[in-house]
N, C-alpha and C positions, 0 to 999 in steps of 0.2 A: 572435765568432761564437756563436750559440746553435744547438743542433741537437735534432732529435727522432729521430735514428738510433737511440740507445739505448731510448728510450721504445717506438719501433715494433718494435724487434727483441725486446724483452721481452714485448710484447703479442702478437706474432705468432709467438714462439718461433723466431726466426731467428738465434740466437747462434751462438757457436763450439761445437764438440763438445767437451763438458766432463765431467769425472769428479770425483767428490767423495771425498776421503780423509778419514775421520773415525774417532774413537776407537771401539774395539771395544764392541759392545753397543748402538751407536746408529746402525746403517746406514740405519735408517728415520726417524730424528729429524726430519730436515727435510721429510719428507712428512707425518708426524704434525703437527709444528709444535706448536701448544698444544691440539690436538684439537677446537677448536671450528669451527663452520661459519658462513659469512657470512650466510646468509639462513636463518632458522629455519624457514620454510615450504617451503623447496626440498628436496623428497624425493630428488632426483638428487644434491644436494650437488655441483654442477659444479665443478670446478677446471681451471685451465689445466694442461697437462701439465708434468711437472718439467723443470727446465732442465739437469738433468744426465743423462747416458746411463748411467754406471755409478758403482758405490759400491765402495770398498775400505775394509775395516775394519782399522784399524791396532791391533795388539795392544800398547797402552801405556796407562799410566794414572798419574796423580798425585791425590792427596787431600790436604786440609787436615789439617795436624797437630794443630790445636787440640782436636779430639775424641777423638784416639788416646790411650788410657790407657797407663800404664806397662806393664801386662801384656798388651797387644795384641800379636799376631803382626806387625803393622805397624810396631812400634816399632823394629824392627831394620833397616827400609828406609832407604836413603840419603835425606838431607835435600837438597832443591833448594838449590843454592848461592846463587842470587840470583833475587829475584822483583821485580817493578815495584812491587807493593804492600807489600813488606816483610812479608808474611805467611809462616808456616812451611808448606811443602809437603813431603810424602814422595813420592818416586818409587817406587811399588810395582810397576811393570812398565815396564822400559826398551824402547826400540826395538830391534828386531833389523834391522839396516841391510841385510843381504843379502836377507831376505824382502821388505822395503819395495822395494828396488831391482828384484827380480824381478817384483813387481807393476806397478811404473812401466814396465818394459819391455813387459809385456804390454798395458798401456793404449796405449803408443806404436805397437805393432804392430796394434792394433785401430783405428787412425785418430784416437784422442783427441788433441786438439791443445792442450788447456787443463786445468789442474786447480785445485781449491780444496782447501785443507788446513785442517781444523778439529779441534783437540784440546781435550779438556775442560780447563778452567782456564788456556787460554793467554793469556788477558788478563793474567795474572800471571807464570806459569811458561811460557815460550815455547820453552824449548830443543828440544823435540820437534818442533814446527812448523819451527824454523829448520833442524833436522837433515833433516827431509823435504825442504825446500826445496833444500838442498844436494845431496841425492840426485837430486832431479829434474834440476838443473843438469848433474849428471855424466851422466845418461841423455841429456839433450839432446832437442831436437825439440818441445818444448812452447812454444807462442808466449806463454802466460801462465801463471805460477804465483802464484796468490793465496794469501798466508798470513793467516789470519783475524786474528792479533794485529796485523798491519801495517795491514791494511785497516780494522779497526775494534778498536780496543784497549780494549773495554768488556766488562763482565760480561754474561752471558747467552749460552749457546752457539747458542741458535736463531737469534736475529737476526744475531748475528756470523757464524754459518756461512752463513746466507743471503747476507749481505753479501758475504763472500769469493766465494760462487758468483756473485752478480751481476757482481762484477769479473771473474772468470775468464770468464763467459760473454759480457760485453758489451765488455770492453776490446779484444779483437782486431777487433771489428766497428768500434769507434770509430777504431782506428788504421788499419784498412784504408780508412775513409771519409776520414780525413785525408790519407792517402797519395795516394788518388785525386784529392782537391780540389787538392792542391799540385802534382800532376803537370801541371796546366793552366797553371801559371806558370813563367816563367824567372827563376831566381836569386831566388825569393820570399823564402825564409828568410833570405837575405843582407841583404835591404833592408827587411824588414818583420817586425814581431813579431806572430804570429798567437796569440791567446788565445781560449779557450773559456768560455762561461758554465757554471759549475757549479750544482748544485742548491741551494747554500747562498747564491747571489746573488753570488759572487765569481768572478773570472776565474782561469784556470789556462793554463799553457803547454801545447803539443802534448804534450810529453814526460810531463808530471804530471797528464794528463786521464784519469782512470779511468773505466771503464764505470759503476761504482756511484755516480759523482759526476754522472753526465750525465742522470739519468732525468728530472729537472725543469728541464733546461737551457732548454727552450722558454720556458715561463711565468715562469721566474725573472726574465728581463729586464724584464717588465712591472711586476713588484713594484719593482725598482730605479728603473725609470722613474717611476712615480707617487710613490714615496718621495721622489725628488730633485726633483720638480717641483711636488707638490700639498702637501706638508707645509710649514706656515708656523712651526712651532716652538711653536705653542699648541694647535692643534686636531688630534686624532689623525684619521687617514684610513682609510677603508675602501675597499680596491681592488675594483673590480668589472669583471672581464674576460670579456665574454661573446663567445664564438666560435660556430663552427658546431655542435660536438658538445656542448659543455658550457661552464659558467660557472665561472670561479675566483674565489674570494673570499679576501682576505687583509686584514691590518691593518698599519699603519705608524705609530709614534709616536716617531720620532727614531732608531730602529734597527731592523734586519731582525729580525723574529720568527722564530726557528728551532725546528725539532723534531729530535729525535735517534732517533726510531723511527717507522717507518711501514710499511704494507703496500701494494705496488703491483703488481698483476697476479699476486697470489698469492706475491709475493716480499717477505720482510721486510727492510727496510733500516734498518741501525743507522749512521747517518751524518748529519752536518750537512745540513739541507735546509730550505728556506722553508716556513713554515706556510701552505700553500695548500689551502683546502678546496674541493673540486670538486663541483659540482651538475650533476646529468644534465639539464640544460635549456639549450639553445643555439638558434641560428637554425635548425639542422638537425634539431632534436627533432621527432619525428613525432607527430601529433595522432590521437587516438582517441575514440570514444564508447563507453561501456560501462555498460549498466544505468542509464541517466540520469546518468552522470558524464562529465565532461570530463577527458581523461587527456593529459598532456603527457609524452612520453618514458616511460622513459629510452632507448629505442631511437632511433637516429639514421638519417637518410636518407643520411648521409656525403655526400661530393662527387660520387659516381657510384653511383646515378643522381641522387641530390640531391633538392631539393624539386621539386614539380610544375612550378613556374615555370622550372626549368632546362630544360625541354623534352627530357627523356630518360626519360619514363614513370616519374618518380619518385614520392615520397609527399608528402602533405599535411604541412606543417611550420610551424614559427613564422614562418619566412621567408615562406612563402605568406600567412599571416594578416596580416602587416605590409604585405604588397604589396596585398592586396585592401582593406585598411582605409586605404590612401593614406599609410602611414608610409614607404613607399619610393616615390621618384620615378624611374620607369623610364628617362626620358630622361637621367638622370645616370649610369645603370648602363652598364658597358661591354657591348658586344654580343659576348659569348662562350659563348652558350648554344646549345643544340640539338646535333643529330647532328654538324654541321660547325663548331660552335663560333663562329658568326659572327651569331647573332641575339640579340635582346634578351629581357628577362624576359617571361614568358608570362602576363599578367594574366588573359586570358580562360579560359586553362586552369586556372588556380588557382581562379578564381571558379566554373567548372563543377564542379570536384571538391568545393568546398564545398557546392554546391547538392545534389550526390549524397550527401554525408555527412550533411547536414541532414535529407534526405528518407528516411534509412535508419532512423531511429527515431522513434517516436510522440512521445517527449518533445521533440524539437527541431523538429518540422515547422512549428511556429508562428513560429520565429524567422526573421528575415531573415538572408541570408548575412552582412552586416556584424555583426549581433549575435552570430552563431555565431563569427566570427573574433575579435570582441572578446572573447568569452568565453574562447576559448582564450588569449587574450594576458594576460587577468586571472589565469587559472589558473596560466600560465606564470610571471607576475610573483610570485604568492604562493609558487609552489614555490621560487623564487630567494629570496625574503624569508625564508623559514622557516630555512634553515641560517645566515643572517647573524644573525638573532635569537638563535638558539641558540648560535652561535660567541661572540657578545659577552656574553651571560648567562652562559655557561659559565665565562668568565674574569673575570666580575665588573665589566664595563665598561659605561658609560651610552651607549647607542647614539646618543641624540639629540645628544650633544657632538661627534659625528663628522661629517666631510665625506665625501661620496661621490665617489670619483675613478672615473670610468667610462671605459673604454677597450675595444679589440676592436671588430671590424667591426659586430657587432649591438647592443653595449651602449647607445650613445647613443639608440636608439629607445626603450628601456625605462627610461632614467635617471630621469626625473620620476616616473614610476609607482612605481618602486622606492622612491625617497626618500620619497615621500608615504606608502607603505604601512609604511615603518619609522620615520616621525616624524622624519626628517632635514630639515634646513632649507636644505642646500646641496649643489649639485652642481657639480663641476669636470670639464670636458671639454677635455683638452689639444689644442692644435692638430695634434699628431701622434697623437692618440688611437688612430687605426686601425692605427698601427705603433708604438705605445709600447713594445711588448716589444723591438722592434729598436732603438728610440731609446734605451731603458734600457741597452743593451750598451755604447753609447759613453760611458756615465758610470759604469760599474761599476767598483769596486775590484778590484785584483789580490790574491788571498787564499791564503795557505798555513796549512792548519790542522794542529796537532799535538796529540796527546792520549795521556794515559796513565792507566790504571786506579789507584785508591787505595783504601785501606781504613783507616778510624780515625775517632777523634772529633774533629771540627772544633771543636765548642764544647759544653761542659758545662752542664747545667741545674742550678741550685742551688735546691732548694725553699725553703730558709731565707729567701733573699733575692728568690725569683721572678725569677731573672735568668740570663743565658747568659754564660758566660765562655770566651774563647778558649783552646783547648788550646795552651799554650805549648810543650809537648814536640813538636808537630807543626809549629810555626811554622818552624823551620829547614829541615824537610822541604819545606814548601810553597815556600820560596825557592829551594831547590836544584832542585827538579823544574821550576818556572817558567823558571829560567836554562837548564836543559837544553833545554826545549821552545822557548824563544824562540830559542835559537841554531840549532836545526834548522828552524824555520820561516822565519828570516832566511836561512839558507844555501839553502833552497829557492826563495826568491824572488830571491836573487843568481844562482842557477844558472838563472833564467829571463830574466836580463838586467836586473834592477832593481838600483838603488844601494841598498846597505845602509842608508845614512843616511836613505833615503825610508821604511823600513819602520817602521811603528807596531805594537807588540805590545799585543794586548788579551788580559788574563788572566781566566780563568774557573775556579770551582770548582763541581762538581755536587753539591748539597747535598740532604739529605733528613732528616726526623726519624726517630730511631731506631724500628723496628718498623713502618715504612711503606714503600711503594714509590714514593711521589710524589717525584721528583727535580726540582729547579729549578736550572738552569744559571745561576749568580750571578756577576756581576762581582767579581773579587777585589780587595779593597781593605780599608782599616781598618773601613769600614762594611759589609763583606760580610754580617755576621750580622744587622744591622738590615735590610739590603736584603732578605736571604732572608725575614726575618720579615715585612716590610711586604708583599712579593710574595705571600707564603703567606696572609696574613690578607686581602688583597685578592681572592685567588682563591677561598678557601675560607671566609673569614668568621670565623675564630677561629685560635688558635695552640695547639699541643700543648706540654704541660710534659715535654719529652723532650730527650735529648741530640740534638745536630745532628751527623750523619755526613757525610763527605765520600767520594764514590764516584769522582770523576775529576778530574783536572787537565786544563785545556785552554788552548791559546794560539792565537789567531787573529792571524797575521801579516798586515798590510795595507799595501798601497801604494795610497793614495788615488787615485780616478779623477780625471780632469780636469775641474774644475768651473768653468772660466773663464767658460763661456757659460750657466752655470745661475744662475738667479735664482728664489727661492722665490716661489710664488704667494701673493698676499694678496688675499683677496676684498674687503677694505675699500677696496681701490684703486678699486674701481667704484662707491663711493659718493661723493655730492657732486660728480658729473660733470654738467655741462650737456649733456644729450643732445641730438642732432640727429636728425631723420628721415633715413631712408635708403630707397631705392627697391628694391623686391623685383625679383628676376630674373624671375619669373612667379608665377603661381598654381597651386594644385594642389588637387583633391578629397581632402579628409580626413575621415574619419568622426568626428564629434563625438558621443561617447556620451551626454553630458548632454542633447543635443538630439534624439538618436536619428536624425540624418541626416547627409549628407555636406555639408560647406561648402567654399567656395574659401578657401585660407589662403595667406598670402604665403610664398614660397621665396626664401632668401636663400643667397648663397655666402659662406663664411667669408672667403675671400681678399679679399672686397670690403667686409667690414666693418671699422670702427675702433673705438677706445677711446671715441668719442663716441656710438656706436650703442647702443640698447637694444631689445631684441625682445620685444614682448608676445606670450605665447601665446594662442591656438594658432598655431604657425608651424613652418616647417622650415628648418633651416640645413644646406646641403650642404658637407661637407668632400671632400677629394679621394678618400677611401676609406671614407667612412661617412656616414650621414645622421643628423642630430640632431633629435629631436623635442622642441619646446618645448610642453609640454602647456597646455591651457586653465588659466588662473590662475597659470602660472608666468611668471618674467621672465628673460631671458637678458641678460647684459651681457658686453661683450668687454674683457678686460684689455689692458694695454699691450703685452704680448708676444703678444697674438692669440690668447689661450685663452678659454675661455667659462665664465662662472660663472652658474649658474642658481639663483634663489631659489625655493623650493617653498612654496607657501601651502596650508595645510589648511583645509577648510571647517568640519570639526568638527561637522557637522550631521546627527544620526542621524534616520533616518526613523521616525517613530512610527506604529505599527501598532495599530489597536484590537483588543480582544479578539474582536469580531465578525469583523473581517477575518481574525484568525488562523484561526478556525474555517473560514473559506472560502478561505484562501489556497493556491494551488497552489505546488507545488514548482518553483522555477526551477533547472534543472540546472547553470547557470553558478554561481549563489550556492551550491548544494549542494557543488560541487567546492571552492569557496573556503572555505566554512565548514569542510568536512573538514580542509583544511590548517590552518585556524586552531585548531580544536578539538584536533588532534593536536599542533600546535605549542605550545599551552599545556600540555598533559600532558608534552611533552618538556622544556620550560622548568623545569616543576616538578622533574623528575628531575634536571636540572642543579643547580637550587638545593638539592635534597636532598644531592647529592654534594658540593656546596660546604660545606654546614653540618653535615654528619655527621662523626663521628670515628672510627668503627671501620673496621677493614680491610674487614669483610664489606660494608658499605654505600658507604664512601668509595672504595674501590679495586677491589673486586670488583663493586661496583654491583649487588648483589643486592637489587633493589627495583623496584617498579612505581608508577606514578602514574596517576590516572584522573579523569575528570569524570563526574558523575552528575546526571540531571535531578531535579525536584522530588519525584519519586515514588521516588527511589533507582535509577532504570534507568540502565545504564551507556551513556554517550555516546561516550567515547574513552579507550581504554587503550593508552597507548604500547607496542608490541609488542616488549617486550624479554625478559621472563622467561616461557617457555612455560607453566610451571606455575601462573602467576599469571593467564593470560589469562581474563578473564570471572569469575574467582573472587571478586573483591571485591564484586560486585554482591550476593551473598548476604549479606556482612558488612553492607553499608549497609542493605539492606532489613530486616534483622533489627534493627538499631538502631533504625530508624524504628518498627517494630513494638513494640519494648521500650519505648522511651522515651514513645511516645504511648499505651501502655497505661494504664488507670486507675491512678492513685497514684503513677506514676513521674515526674511532673513535667514532661514534654514537653522539648523542645530549645529553648533561649533563646539570644539573641544573646550572643556572647562565650564560648561553650562549644565544647569540642572533645571528641570521643568517642574511645574506644580499646577494642579487643577482639582476641582471638586464638583464642578457644575454636573448635576444628575442627568438633565436632558440633553444638553449640548455637548458635554465633554466626557461622557461615559461613566460618570459617578454614580453613586447609590443614594446617599443623601448628604447634605452639606457638611456635617461634622467629619465625615470621612474624606480626609485630604490625601491625595496621591502625589508622591514625589518620584520623578522619573529621571533617572541618569543614563546617558548614552555611554557605551564603552567604545572608546576609539583605539585602533591599532593602525599605525602607519597612515594617520590622517583621515582614516575611513570609519564609520560607525560599524561595528560587527555585531553588537548586542545591546540590549537595554536591560537595566536593573530598575526595579520599582518597589516602593514600599507604600502600603495604605494604612493609615492610622485613625482611629476615632478620637478627635480632639474634644475635650470636655465643654468648650464654649467657643463659638465664633460669632457671637453677637446675635441679635434678633430680639423678638418680643417677649422672650422667656429665658431664664437661665438654663443653661445646657444645650440650648438651640435645638429643643425638641418640643415646641409648643403643641399642646393637644388640640387648639382651636385654629391653628394657622389655615389661611385660605389662599395665600400667595407664597412663592418661593422667597421673596424678599423679606418675609417676616421670620424666616428660619435662620437667617445669618448671612455672613459674607459669601458670595458665589465668585469662583475663580474659573473662568473659561480657559484661558492659557496665559501663563506668566513665567518668566525665567527667574527662578528663585536664587540661582547662582549664575552670574554672568562674569566672564573674564577670570574665573576662579574667585569671585567675591560674593559673599552672601548679601542680597538685596534687601536689607532689613527695613530701609525706608520705604521702599515700594510695597513690600508684603504688609507692612504695618498699616499703610494707608488702605489696602484692600481690606484687612481685617476690621479696621475701624469704620469702614464705609456704611455698615448698616445704622450706625448712630445718626446719619443724616435723614433717615426715614423716621416720620412722626410715629411715636410709640415704640420704637425700636431702640436698642442699644448697641454700642460698638462691643467689640470683643471684651469680655468680662475679666479674662486672665490673660492678658496679651503675653507677659514674660513666659508663662508655661507653654503657651502655643508656639512661640518663637523658638523656645528651647527644643521642643519636641520636633519641630520642623527641621532644625539643625541635626537633631539626633536621626531622623530619617535620612538626611543626607549622608551623615557619617555611616549609617548602616548600609545604604547603597554602596558606598565606597568599600566597605569591607567585603561586600558581595563581588565587586569589581576585582578586588585583589585576588579573591579565592578563584574566581573564574580565569583570571589571567594566569594564575598558577597551574590550572588545569590545562590551559592552552600551551604553556610552556612544557608541561609534562607529556601532552599527547599530540600537540600540533593544532592549529586553527582549523585546518581543513577537517581534521577527523571530529573535533568537537562540533563544528557546525553540521557535519553529516549526521552525527547522532542526535543532535537536536531534532533534526527532521525525522530521523528514524523513530525517535521517542513519540513524536506527534502521530506518526504513521501507526504505531503500535496502539495508541489510545483510540484512534479512529477505527482500527480493526476491531477491538473490543467492543465499542459501542455499535458498530454495525452487526456484529454477531449477536450481541444482546437484542437489538431491536428486531432482528429476524426471528430469534427465539420467541420473543412474546407474540410477534405476528403469527407464527406458526402455532403456538399454543392456543391463541384465541380464534384460530381458523378465519382470520380477517386481516386485511391489510389496512383497515381503517377502524381506528379506535376513537371514541369521543367522550366528553364528560361536560357537565355543566355545574357550576357551583354558585350560590348566592352569597352576598355580603350582607351584613346586618342592616345597611342602609337602602337595601333594594336593588343595589348594583349586581350585574351578572358578570361572571368569569366563564367563558366559553372556550372550549379546545377541541379541535379535530386533528388527530395524528393520522398521517397517511404513510405507510411504510412500503417501500418496494422490497418484496420478499426476496428478490435476486440479489440486489446490491446492498440492501441495508440502508439506503437512503431514506430520510424521512422528513416530512414537513409537518411542523408544529404551527397550526393555524388557530389563532386566537380570535378570528373573525367572529362577530356576535357579541364580544365583550362590550360591555357598557361604555358610555362616554366617561371622560374624566369628570371628576367631582369637585364641587366648591368646599371641599375639606382637604385632609392632607394624607390620605391613604392612596393617592395616586402613586404609580410605580414606574420609575424610568425603566427603559429596556434592560439595562445592566442588571436589575433585580431578577427579571424574568430569565435572563441568561444563567445567573447564578442559581436560581431554584431549579433550572433544568439540569445543569451540570451536576448538582447535587443528587437529583432524582435519578439521573442515569447511573451515577456511581452507586447509589443504594440498590438499583436493579441488578446490578452485576453480583451482588451477594445474595440475591433473592431471585435466582433464575426459576422459570416455570419448571414445575415437575415434569421429569422425562427429558428435560432439554439435554442435548448431545454435544453442546459446545464446550463442556468441561468447566474448568475453573477460570473465570475471567478476573484479570488483576491489572489494574492500571497503576504503575509504580509512581508516575508523576500526572496530577491533574494538569491538563493542558488543552490547547486549542483544538487538538485532534478529537477531543471528546465531543466537541460541537460541530466538527467538520462534516459529518453526514446530515446535520440538521439545517433546514431552511426554516427560518421564523417569519411568520406573518403577524404582525402587531399593528393593528389599525392605528393611523395617526389620529390623535386626539382622543384616544381611548384611555381607559383607566390603566392600561399597561404601556402606553406610549403617549403620555400627557404633553401639552405644550410647555414651551420653556419656562413660562411663568407660573405654572401650577405648582402648589404645595405638595411636597412629596415625603416629609419626614416620617409619616405613618406607613408609607408604601414599604419602606425598608423593614419595619417592625411587624406589620400586620398583614399586607397583602402578600408579601413573600411566602408566609406560611400558607395561605389559601391557594397560591399557585401550586405549591408542592401537593396540597390535597387534590387539586385539580388533576394534576399529572398522574398520581397514584390511583386516582378513581379511574382514569381512562385505561390504565394498564391493569386495573384490578389487582393491585398488589397487596393492599391491606386496608382496613378501615381508616377512617380519619382520625388524626390526632386532635387535640385540643384547638389547633387552628390559631393559636394567638400567643404572642410573647407576653400578654397582660402586664403592660407598661404602667408603673406606678411611681409617682413622685409626690413628696411633701416638702414643706420648709416654710420659711418666712423670709423677712428682709435680711436676715443674718445668716442664712445657710440654705442649701438645698440638697435633697437626697433622691436618688434614682434607683430603681431595681426592676427587674423582670421577674415574673413568677410563673413557675411551671404548671403543669396539668397532667391530663391523663394521655397516654399513647394508644394508638389504634392497635387492635388485635390483628393477627394475620393467620395464614392457613395453618401454621404449626405452633403459634405462640399466643399467650395472654398479653394484652396491652400492659406495659409497665405504668406504675402509679407515680404521681408526684414528681414528674421529671420534665426537663425542656426536651423539645423535639425539633427535628428538621433544621430550620434555618437559624435557630439560636441554641446556645448551650451555656448561657451565663450562670455563674455561680451566685448564690444569694448569701447576703451577709449572715454571719453567725449571730443568733438571737442576743447573745451577751455583748457582742461587740455593737450591735444595733442599739441596745439600751444604754451602753456606756457613752456612746458618742452623740446621741439624739435624744430629744425630749419626748420620748414615746414609751409606752409598755406594749411588748408583744403579747397579746392575750391568748392567741392560738395560732399554732402553725401545725396543721394535721391534714390528713387525707380526708377528702370529702366522700364519705362512704355512699355507695348507690349511684354515683354520677357517671360510672363506666357503663357502656352499653352491654346489654346481655348478649349471649351467643355461645356457641360451642366453645369459643375462646373469647372470655370476657374482656371488654375494654378496660383500660387503665383508669384509676380514679383521679379526679382532680384534687385541687388543693383548697383548704380553707386557711386564710391569713387574716387575723383580726388584729388591728392597731388601735391604741388609745393614745391620744395626744395628752402631754402634760401641761401644755400651754396652747393657746390659740394657733393654729396652724392651717395653712392652705394645702389640700390634698387633691391631687389629679390623677385621672385614669384615662388610658388610651387603650381600649380593649375591643376585641371582636368575639363572635360567638355567643353574644348575649341575647339573640333573637333565634338564629337558626342553629339547630343541633348538629354536632359532628356525626357524620353518616356511618352506619355499619355496613358490612359487606357480606355477600353470599348468604343472606338471611339473617345476618347479626343485626342486634338492635342499635338504633342511634344513642349516643350519649346525651347526658344532660347538657344543656347549654349553661354558661356561666351566669353570674349574678353579682352585682356591686350594690351593697346596702350601707346605709348609714343609720346608726342608732343615736337619736338626739331628741330631748324633750319627752322621753319615755316611750318612744315608738320607733320602729325600723321603717326606713324610707328606701325605696328602690331608686337609685340615682342614674341608671342607664349605663351604657358602654363608654361614653366618652364625656367627662365632665371635669370641672374643677369646683371644689366646695370648701367653704371655710368651716372647720370644726373647732369647738372650744374644749377646754381641758374637761375629761370625762366622757365625752363623746365617743363612739366607736366607729370605725370603717371596717366592714367585713367584705373581703374579696373571695368569692367562690368561683374558682376557675373550671372551665368545662372538662369533662371527662373525655376518654377515648372511645371510639365506636367499637362494638362487638364484631365477631366474625364467625359466620356459620350459624345454622339453626341450633337453638338451645335445647337441651334437656334439663330436667329438674336438677340434675347433679352438676351441670357444667358451670354454674355460676357461684358455686361454693368454694370455700377455701381461701388460700392466701391471695392477696392482691400482688404480691412480689412475684416477678417473672424470673424464677431462679433457673439454675442450670444443674438442678438436683444436687448431688454430693460430690460432684468431681470438678476439677478444673480442666477447661478444655484443651489446655496445652500441657497437660500431664505433669503438674508440679512447677511450671514456669511462673515465677512471681515477679512482676515488674515492680522495681523499687528504686530508692535513692533520689538524689536532688534532681537528676534528669527527668526521671519520671514524674517528680512533683512539678517541674516546670512544664512538661508537656501536658500535664493534666491542667495546670493553671491556663495555659494557652488554649487547649482544647475547649475550655469552658469560659473563654472570654465573651 
């Protein structure tokens, strides 16, 4: 069986009453998580409420012994007797059993029925968790006790803790469901083996089916189903499962592709699960028109009320569009609709609603209802194609080599169009495609997974031979570990009733290169090293010359499913057949877009078709529970087993538009929406190419970069919205290069050249580590577009490692500055010239050249390669659509963004009954930021006048103009999601962030001011401090919300051997309808913070506390979010540096709400606490403490006594806003990583 019970319980927050027991100092860790936010433009930062009711801090602690010196106070602590990773741990605080038992009794008395236990480093040293588990058994009364090391024996306390919580929260619900199910049978368990589908595609018995394993139980069956029926051993398969709320996309190439980390419904799951990427577009996805754009989803009509055609006063959806277009044949649909559930689909009702929608906006009044519905289908198809392209590109696969396996109730109606859009040539629809998820259950393997953490060098790299050598010292350890894990997995399966001789053990090692976080689960064999290297090179395009480390051992015990009736599909069996005609069941009116009219097309029933039949499109084939559309130009054949193979033929004929036609061409809102998806898709694919080809942690793993497309004049067309402080900033860099190189005597820009720059004040940069690489796109000897990428490079020289010195006073101290340089000339990478520039800071006294030149050069080459991939995709779009049309829609996209911004500005001016808005904010050093916004209420033109802002400072928080542009474009985009109450402009949507956003804005930035400093001024703090305060200033002027913590809280530590850098979150400001979120990054940053266990494994520190700073948020009707407390203890002498703001002036409240508390930086040394101020570098010895208390967020509205009580989490109550849509899979994981770079 498969079940969605766990998924629904997690989404709806209907699990068991649960408590979390966690190491002292980390009570809020699983609320803070990695401190990033899912949607960078969501000021509410809405989250589902926590799944635990109470937290108990356990006063226990172990630390790694490798960093403890002989003279340390910890040297006398007892050493852990045994650890799974064979690492040395010291027990610096043992458990007090009496105290823990007393806390457990209190939980029991309060009605808590389930507990999750998570201790620091329990992946290796688990004695304390085991002891707590035994105490819980003694107390009794708990339905579930989930110990994190048994549920998920992997490093990283945050996902491991969440997984234990998911198990504790969901397992009782699952077991209750199973008990209820079995109660309807007599002697069921005696005569039948009941198994449940796990998230990893394997079956588990009733007793071994845990809640954390059940979250993807529903869709997992479909992946098994198409994998076993559509894969022919030669061509990999893309699975396309389109349901009502969403579409699931996956890949199969002979084995199930698994993930080991994901986030589902705000819960981190660290357990094997199928790599299923979910798109918020399904049959029930709602349809909207907004400012001339066609919008599909992510909101869903759900099943009740459902689509308009369900006759329950529902919403217009993709299903309604398919019905109106004739892609659904109502007479073959069951009569289960209407209030009495006895009527058929309502064609007339759907048609009428499309008429109303068409007539609601001037942009669509000229369209027929069919064209309107067809437009929504095209946009929905493009929305579904975009993640498929990204998913395959990200992993280095050639999409055209794949077969598209389509299933789910709605999938076959879109199959041909999806394949055509993706350049795929073959579609397979299984005869049980409508129920393939259920069919797959009957073919699934029984699986028992066992895993243990590891730590060591798996293979050493020898520079002299340029080869990797297996670490023989660990070989015996590998064999011992696998023998133990195999025994446990076999015992588990035998306990489920299987024969031991039927168990097949699959062995894996989780490998990564030293100094990286990119793990790859690799089959264990003599060829494991080569397999890891091959997989790494395929996915990332290169290999690192570093040792290979092993993080985990894993055994997957398998009892193969029954394959007696399974025969792999082979599309070639439909070739060479002497086809015979067959008679259609009837004809049906289908809208043919190429003809612009409805035509009668034949309708066939699959049950009546044979291997000798071939169906020419357009036609419709009816399955028992789904409808298959054979599009015009496609051909469907029937295999011997009754399945359908469709061959997709592309016309490859671009429509050529003359220059005169471009000048008079009107914007087609359907094409506008499609081109928006395509342009953004190209920018996103560039990002994936850059991540693949880069080498540094900053770009490859933190994904601290942005990619964008520009028109022939340097105007921004599409900027993938990942790094807030990069938004819109690259346009200034591109425009400067055009002006520079086309100035007299500079030689212009020629084919085969690539440009590079980073100068903040002169060349449109943000700060020096952000280097922009710009590639012109030539066609017939003429520049038609530009492609650019900006990446944060880890070091480009200067007075401090990382090129972010806290006390710089001149730009030259912050690293190499590039105004204009041709990185590639005549097709050759100019390594000598760029090396000279990167090493030039070494000529300045007290400064150093680039400290990691090989990585920087490699990453610059990766940026060149990423730009080239963008060019290929853009030229492909031109080949498909024609240059003139692509150029025209680049302009239309910018016009649309401009329209949205103008409408938004007018709405705010109207709401404030004033065309002039103003605000003043102070910086901690006494500097002033001042803004006056003047809006023309008729046109939406606006002036953002920063006159009155203080002069530039002899510090480094000066901000070049590009930073203000980025902060402004970010703020404007946020305003569109938070329009004033009563606004009549409807839903404002900008599909591509582009120069149109700033077209209505005139900036006044006084020269020599803090926001427009001289070319010599230091600026590294402007990007990370002042940017936040500019956003505060804009939101204050518009009265949108209270101030957030206003700082990125930059923190570095290290010595002569290493350096570490992080930014720390704080409280978010409250707004008119929301509480401020706590412990999160806001506005211009969204960086993830290192997991506490990883921090302590890699660096000589103890993280003593990482929790919320209670009481730091401002009071109000809606309370401001709480800041963070982060306390670090060095284990040897270290230099620790801070670059912070809001340590003097408090974040403002709004509309009567209270100000938040400002931050505080403290050092504990020589038995006293010392306030060290907002910006400092200090030497700490072993045993000292550095405590960082970050600011809270301001409150909103006048408070009553009850307003400031309760949870600090800004939850979305108990419902998912998109009605069950759960974003998952490796694509969501990648987007989450980049969204938090």
